C-alpha positions as CSV (number, residue, x, y, z in Angstrom):
1,M,123.0,92.3,109.8
2,K,125.4,89.7,108.6
3,K,125.6,91.3,105.2
4,A,127.0,94.5,106.8
5,L,129.4,92.5,108.9
6,I,130.7,90.8,105.8
7,L,131.2,94.1,104.0
8,S,132.9,95.6,107.1
9,L,135.2,92.6,107.3
10,C,136.0,92.9,103.6
11,G,136.9,96.5,104.2
12,S,139.2,95.6,107.1
13,L,140.9,93.0,105.0
14,L,141.5,95.6,102.2
15,L,143.1,97.9,104.7
16,S,145.2,95.1,106.0
17,S,146.3,94.3,102.5
18,C,147.4,97.9,102.0
19,A,149.4,97.8,105.3
20,Y,151.1,94.6,104.3
21,A,151.9,96.0,100.8
22,Y,153.7,98.9,102.4
23,A,155.7,96.4,104.5
24,D,156.6,94.4,101.4
25,A,154.5,91.5,102.6
26,P,153.0,89.1,99.9
27,E,149.7,90.5,98.6
28,A,148.4,87.1,97.9
29,T,147.8,86.3,101.5
30,A,145.3,89.2,102.0
31,V,143.5,88.5,98.7
32,S,143.1,84.9,99.6
33,E,141.6,85.8,102.9
34,E,139.2,88.2,101.3
35,E,138.1,85.6,98.7
36,T,137.0,83.2,101.4
37,I,134.3,85.7,102.5
38,E,131.4,85.3,100.1
39,E,127.9,86.9,100.3
40,T,125.2,84.4,99.6
41,D,121.6,84.8,98.4
42,F,120.5,84.4,102.0
43,D,122.4,87.6,102.7
44,R,120.9,89.4,99.8
45,Y,117.3,88.3,100.2
46,V,115.4,88.4,103.5
47,S,111.9,87.2,104.2
48,N,109.1,89.5,103.3
49,T,106.3,87.6,105.2
50,F,105.9,86.3,108.7
51,V,103.8,83.3,107.6
52,S,105.8,80.1,107.9
53,S,106.3,78.0,104.8
54,G,108.7,75.2,105.7
55,N,108.0,71.6,104.8
56,N,106.1,69.5,107.4
57,M,103.8,67.5,105.1
58,F,103.7,65.6,101.9
59,I,101.6,65.5,98.7
60,E,101.6,62.0,97.3
61,E,100.9,63.1,93.7
62,A,99.9,66.2,91.7
63,D,98.9,66.0,88.1
64,G,99.0,69.5,86.6
65,V,97.7,71.1,89.8
66,T,97.9,74.9,90.2
67,Y,98.5,76.0,93.8
68,R,97.9,79.5,95.1
69,A,98.7,81.0,98.5
70,Y,98.3,84.4,100.0
71,F,101.1,85.9,102.1
72,P,100.9,89.1,104.2
73,A,103.9,91.3,103.4
74,E,106.4,92.9,105.8
75,E,107.1,95.7,103.3
76,Y,105.5,97.0,100.2
77,G,106.9,98.7,97.1
78,T,109.1,97.7,94.2
79,F,111.9,95.2,95.1
80,E,113.8,92.3,93.6
81,Y,112.5,89.0,94.8
82,K,114.1,85.5,94.7
83,F,112.6,82.3,96.1
84,Y,114.3,79.4,97.8
85,F,113.0,75.8,97.8
86,S,114.0,72.5,99.5
87,N,112.7,69.1,98.2
88,T,113.0,67.5,101.6
89,V,110.7,67.2,104.6
90,D,112.0,69.5,107.4
91,S,110.1,68.0,110.4
92,T,107.9,65.2,111.6
93,Y,104.1,65.6,111.4
94,D,101.9,63.8,114.0
95,K,103.4,60.3,114.4
96,G,105.3,60.5,111.1
97,E,103.2,58.0,109.1
98,L,103.5,60.1,106.0
99,A,105.8,63.1,106.8
100,Y,108.9,62.8,109.0
101,V,112.2,64.6,109.4
102,G,114.6,64.1,106.5
103,R,112.2,62.3,104.2
104,S,113.3,62.8,100.7
105,G,111.0,64.5,98.2
106,G,110.3,62.8,94.9
107,S,110.7,64.1,91.3
108,Y,108.3,66.8,90.1
109,K,108.1,69.4,87.3
110,I,107.4,73.0,87.7
111,E,105.3,73.9,84.6
112,N,105.0,77.6,85.5
113,A,105.2,80.0,88.5
114,Y,104.1,83.5,89.2
115,I,104.3,86.2,91.9
116,C,101.2,88.4,92.0
117,D,99.5,91.3,93.8
118,G,96.6,89.8,95.6
119,G,95.0,93.1,96.7
120,S,93.1,93.0,99.9
121,G,92.6,89.2,99.8
122,P,91.0,86.3,98.0
123,D,87.8,88.3,97.1
124,A,89.9,91.0,95.3
125,P,91.2,90.7,91.8
126,I,94.7,89.5,91.3
127,T,96.9,91.9,89.4
128,N,100.6,92.3,88.3
129,R,101.0,88.6,87.5
130,T,104.7,88.3,87.1
131,P,106.4,85.1,85.8
132,V,109.1,83.5,87.9
133,T,111.8,81.6,86.1
134,F,114.4,79.0,86.9
135,G,117.7,79.2,85.0
136,G,116.0,81.4,82.4
137,S,113.2,78.9,81.9
138,T,109.5,79.0,83.0
139,E,109.8,75.2,83.6
140,K,112.1,73.2,85.9
141,N,112.5,69.5,86.7
142,V,113.2,69.0,90.4
143,T,115.1,66.0,91.7
144,P,114.9,64.3,95.1
145,N,116.4,66.3,98.0
146,E,117.3,69.1,95.6
147,T,117.6,72.6,97.0
148,Y,117.3,75.5,94.5
149,W,116.6,79.2,93.9
150,S,114.5,80.8,91.4
151,D,115.9,83.6,89.2
152,P,115.6,87.1,90.6
153,V,112.6,89.0,89.5
154,E,111.5,92.6,90.0
155,F,108.0,92.9,91.4
156,T,105.9,95.8,92.7
157,L,103.4,95.1,95.6
158,S,100.9,97.9,96.2
159,E,100.4,99.2,99.8
160,G,98.3,96.9,101.9
161,S,98.2,94.1,99.3
162,Y,99.0,90.4,99.8
163,I,101.8,88.6,98.0
164,V,100.3,85.8,96.0
165,W,102.4,82.8,95.1
166,E,101.0,80.6,92.3
167,W,102.5,77.7,90.4
168,K,101.6,74.6,88.4
169,I,103.2,71.3,89.4
170,T,103.2,67.7,88.2
171,G,104.9,65.0,90.1
172,K,105.0,62.7,93.1
173,E,106.0,62.9,96.8
174,I,106.1,66.7,97.0
175,P,107.1,68.2,100.4
176,C,104.7,70.9,101.4
177,T,103.3,73.1,104.2
178,N,100.3,72.4,106.3
179,M,99.1,76.0,106.7
180,S,96.6,75.1,109.5
181,Y,94.2,77.6,107.9
182,L,96.3,80.6,108.8
183,T,96.1,82.1,105.4
184,S,94.3,81.4,102.1
185,A,95.7,78.3,100.4
186,T,93.9,76.8,97.4
187,A,94.4,74.5,94.4
188,D,92.9,74.1,90.9
189,T,93.2,70.4,89.9
190,G,92.2,71.3,86.3
191,T,88.6,72.3,86.7
192,G,89.3,76.0,86.5
193,K,88.1,76.5,90.0
194,F,90.3,77.0,93.1
195,D,89.2,75.1,96.1
196,T,90.6,75.1,99.7
197,C,93.9,73.1,99.9
198,D,95.4,73.9,103.3
199,T,98.3,71.4,102.6
200,I,100.2,73.2,99.8
201,P,103.7,73.3,98.3
202,V,105.2,76.9,98.5
203,P,108.7,78.4,98.5
204,Q,110.5,78.0,101.8
205,L,111.7,81.7,101.5
206,I,109.8,84.6,100.0
207,G,113.1,86.4,99.5
208,C,113.1,90.2,99.0
209,N,116.2,92.3,98.5
210,R,115.2,95.1,100.9
211,D,117.2,97.1,103.3
212,V,116.9,96.0,106.9
213,K,119.0,96.7,110.0
214,Y,118.9,93.1,111.2
215,T,117.3,89.7,110.5
216,L,115.3,87.7,113.1
217,A,114.2,84.1,112.6
218,A,112.1,81.9,114.8
219,I,112.3,78.1,114.8
220,G,109.8,76.1,116.7
221,D,106.6,74.1,116.5
222,S,102.9,75.0,115.8
223,I,102.9,77.6,118.6
224,T,105.6,79.5,116.6
225,Q,103.9,78.8,113.3
226,G,100.7,80.3,114.7
227,C,98.3,77.4,114.3
228,Q,94.7,77.6,115.5
229,T,94.5,81.4,115.4
230,D,91.8,83.2,113.4
231,F,92.0,82.7,109.6
232,M,93.9,85.5,107.9
233,E,94.0,87.6,111.1
234,Y,97.7,86.8,111.9
235,Q,97.2,87.2,115.6
236,F,100.0,84.7,116.7
237,W,102.9,86.1,118.7
238,A,105.5,85.7,115.9
239,A,103.4,87.8,113.5
240,K,102.9,90.5,116.2
241,I,106.6,90.6,117.0
242,S,107.3,91.1,113.3
243,K,104.8,93.9,113.1
244,K,106.0,95.7,116.2
245,L,109.7,95.5,115.2
246,G,108.7,97.1,111.9
247,K,110.6,97.5,108.6
248,D,114.0,97.6,110.3
249,C,113.6,93.8,110.9
250,G,113.5,91.1,108.3
251,F,111.4,88.5,110.2
252,W,111.4,84.9,109.1
253,N,109.0,82.5,110.8
254,C,110.3,79.0,110.5
255,G,107.8,77.4,112.9
256,L,106.3,74.1,111.8
257,G,103.2,72.3,113.2
258,W,104.0,69.1,115.1
259,S,107.8,69.6,115.0
260,R,110.1,68.6,117.8
261,S,113.5,69.9,118.9
262,S,114.8,66.4,117.9
263,D,113.8,67.3,114.3
264,A,115.8,70.5,114.3
265,S,118.8,68.8,116.0
266,K,119.2,66.6,112.9
267,C,120.9,69.7,111.4
268,G,119.2,69.4,108.1
269,D,118.3,72.2,105.7
270,W,115.7,73.5,108.1
271,L,118.3,74.5,110.7
272,E,120.8,75.5,107.9
273,R,118.3,78.1,106.6
274,V,117.8,79.5,110.1
275,K,121.5,79.9,110.6
276,T,121.5,82.7,108.0
277,A,119.7,85.1,110.4
278,D,121.4,87.5,112.7
279,T,119.3,86.5,115.7
280,V,117.3,83.3,116.2
281,I,114.5,82.5,118.5
282,V,114.5,78.8,119.6
283,A,111.0,77.8,120.8
284,F,110.4,74.1,121.4
285,G,109.1,71.9,124.2
286,T,105.4,71.0,123.7
287,N,105.8,68.2,121.1
288,D,109.0,67.0,122.7
289,I,107.1,66.4,126.0
290,I,104.0,64.9,124.4
291,S,105.3,62.9,121.4
292,G,109.0,62.6,121.5
293,P,111.2,62.1,118.5
294,Y,110.1,60.4,115.2
295,G,109.8,56.7,115.8
296,A,109.5,56.9,119.6
297,D,106.7,55.5,121.7
298,G,106.3,58.5,123.9
299,G,107.5,61.9,125.0
300,N,111.1,62.9,125.9
301,T,112.6,63.4,129.3
302,A,113.9,66.9,130.3
303,D,117.5,65.6,129.9
304,E,116.8,64.4,126.4
305,I,115.2,67.7,125.4
306,D,118.3,69.4,126.9
307,G,120.5,67.4,124.6
308,Y,118.5,68.4,121.5
309,I,118.4,72.1,122.4
310,R,122.1,72.1,123.2
311,T,122.8,70.8,119.7
312,I,120.6,73.5,118.1
313,V,122.1,76.3,120.1
314,S,125.6,75.1,119.6
315,E,125.1,75.0,115.8
316,L,123.5,78.5,115.8
317,T,126.2,80.1,118.0
318,E,129.0,78.6,115.9
319,A,127.3,80.1,112.8
320,G,127.6,83.5,114.4
321,C,123.9,83.9,115.4
322,D,122.7,85.5,118.6
323,V,120.2,83.1,120.2
324,I,117.0,83.8,122.3
325,I,115.8,80.6,124.0
326,F,112.0,80.5,124.8
327,S,110.8,78.5,127.8
328,A,108.3,75.8,127.1
329,P,104.7,77.0,127.6
330,P,102.1,75.5,129.9
331,Q,99.7,73.0,128.3
332,S,97.5,72.1,131.3
333,Y,99.5,68.9,131.6
334,G,99.1,66.1,134.1
335,T,101.6,66.0,137.0
336,N,104.3,64.0,135.2
337,Q,104.4,66.0,132.0
338,E,104.2,69.3,134.0
339,N,107.2,68.3,136.0
340,I,109.1,67.5,132.8
341,R,108.2,71.0,131.5
342,L,109.4,72.7,134.7
343,E,112.7,70.8,134.6
344,T,113.1,71.5,130.9
345,N,112.7,75.2,131.5
346,Y,115.3,75.1,134.3
347,L,117.8,73.4,131.9
348,L,117.0,75.9,129.2
349,E,118.1,78.7,131.4
350,V,121.3,76.8,132.1
351,I,121.9,76.3,128.4
352,A,121.5,80.1,127.8
353,Q,124.0,80.9,130.5
354,E,126.6,78.3,129.2
355,Y,126.3,79.4,125.5
356,G,125.9,83.1,126.1
357,A,122.4,83.0,124.7
358,M,119.4,85.1,125.9
359,Y,116.5,83.6,127.8
360,F,112.9,84.7,127.4
361,D,110.3,83.3,129.9
362,F,107.6,82.7,127.2
363,G,105.9,80.0,129.3
364,G,105.7,82.3,132.4
365,L,103.6,84.8,130.5
366,L,101.0,82.3,129.4
367,G,100.0,80.5,132.7
368,G,96.9,81.0,134.7
369,D,96.6,83.6,137.4
370,E,96.1,80.9,140.1
371,D,97.7,78.0,138.3
372,P,100.9,78.6,136.3
373,A,100.5,75.2,134.7
374,E,97.2,76.2,133.0
375,A,97.3,77.2,129.4
376,K,95.3,80.4,130.1
377,Y,95.3,81.6,126.4
378,G,94.9,78.2,124.8
379,A,97.3,75.4,123.8
380,H,98.1,77.7,120.8
381,P,98.0,81.2,122.3
382,N,95.2,83.3,121.0
383,A,95.2,87.0,120.0
384,E,95.4,88.1,123.7
385,G,98.2,85.7,124.4
386,G,99.9,87.0,121.2
387,D,99.7,90.6,122.5
388,I,101.1,89.7,125.9
389,V,104.0,87.8,124.5
390,S,104.9,90.3,121.7
391,D,104.6,93.3,124.1
392,A,106.9,91.6,126.7
393,F,109.4,90.5,124.0
394,V,109.7,93.9,122.4
395,E,110.1,95.6,125.8
396,Q,112.7,93.1,127.0
397,Y,114.8,93.4,123.9
398,K,114.2,96.9,122.7
399,E,117.8,98.1,123.6
400,Y,119.3,94.9,122.1
401,F,117.5,95.5,118.7
402,A,118.1,99.3,118.8
403,N,121.8,98.6,118.9
404,R,121.8,96.1,116.0
C-alpha cells in the first residue's frame, strides 16, 4: 500500500544521504527531500466498513438530534480508530433541488459522539460505548466547508458485531448520506425513542489503524453504493468484493446514489479522498446517460461522459493510483440511450488503454441472455448479480492483488 511505498522511499533516501555523505556532498539536500514525504492520516487509517458514507443529501436543521447508524465491519478486534468528516455535499441528488455537488454545509455543533459495539444488530444491546473527541473536547463547532478529523480512540469490536456510530448534533444545512435502507439508520429527536431516519449525517471515513496489504476504493453511483438491495444483507457487488478479498484489503466504498461522473470530475473532496487508495474502481454511466450534470436539462452524450471520466482517471493516475474502469451497465434503455451506453463503453476502453488503466466489463456481466441491453438482475443488481460481478472481478484480478 502507499504507506509501505512511503516508508520504502524514505529508506532509499536515507541510503542516498549516506552515499552522498561519504562523497562529501551536502547532507541538507537529502534531508530536504526526505522531509517532503509525509505520511497522512489517510495512510494510517483505512476504512473498516464497505457501507458508503459520503455526502449526497442535506438536513435543513437539527435541534439536539441524536443520530445512530450500524456499519458492518471488515475486521474485528482492538484497533485505534479515527474518523474523517467533510462539511460539503459531494454529489448531486436527483435533480439537485436540495443537494448538489459542491454545496456548502452550514454551521453545526457536535454535542457528543460515540463509537459502540452494536452486537448482532439493532435488536441486540449496545455495549462498549466509547466517547469520540475532537481536539480533546467532546464538543466541536463545525464551520461551512470545513474538513476535520476526530481524535484517535482505541476501540474493541467483538467478533461478528456491528460498529455503531452515534452522535448528537445541533445546527443547520448539514450534509449527510441517504442510506437507501442499506443499513440501520435512526434518529432520536429528543423523545428518547430512535425512529428510522434513512437520511443521516455520519463520518465519511470509519478509519481504522489496521494492517492491510493494499487499499481499494470504489467511486460511482447508487449501483456502487448498493441501493435497493435487501436491508442489512449487504448483497451488492462492492460488499461482496470486499468480503472475498478479505482482511488483506482495506475496502472503501465511496459510491453515492444519484451521482454522476460530472460530479466527481469537479475534483472536490470526494475525489481527493478516493485518491488516497492504492487502487480505485471508477464505475459511472447510468446517471450520466439519464440525467446529465447538475443544472442540465437531460442526459450526457458519450463524448461528454468521456471527458468527465478522462478528468477523473487523469487525477487518479497522477496521484499514483492504479485505476480499474467499469463499463456502464445495461438499464433496459430505449434505442437512443442504449446507443450512448455502447459508445460510452467503447470510449472507456480507449481511456483505459491511453492511461494505462485496467478495464472490467461490468456491463457485459449483467445483460440478458438474449438481449445484452436488458438489466437482467435489476437496475441495481440484486444478490445474484452481486455474486456474478464479484466472482468475475476477483478471478480477473487475483494475480494483480496477490502481487500487491
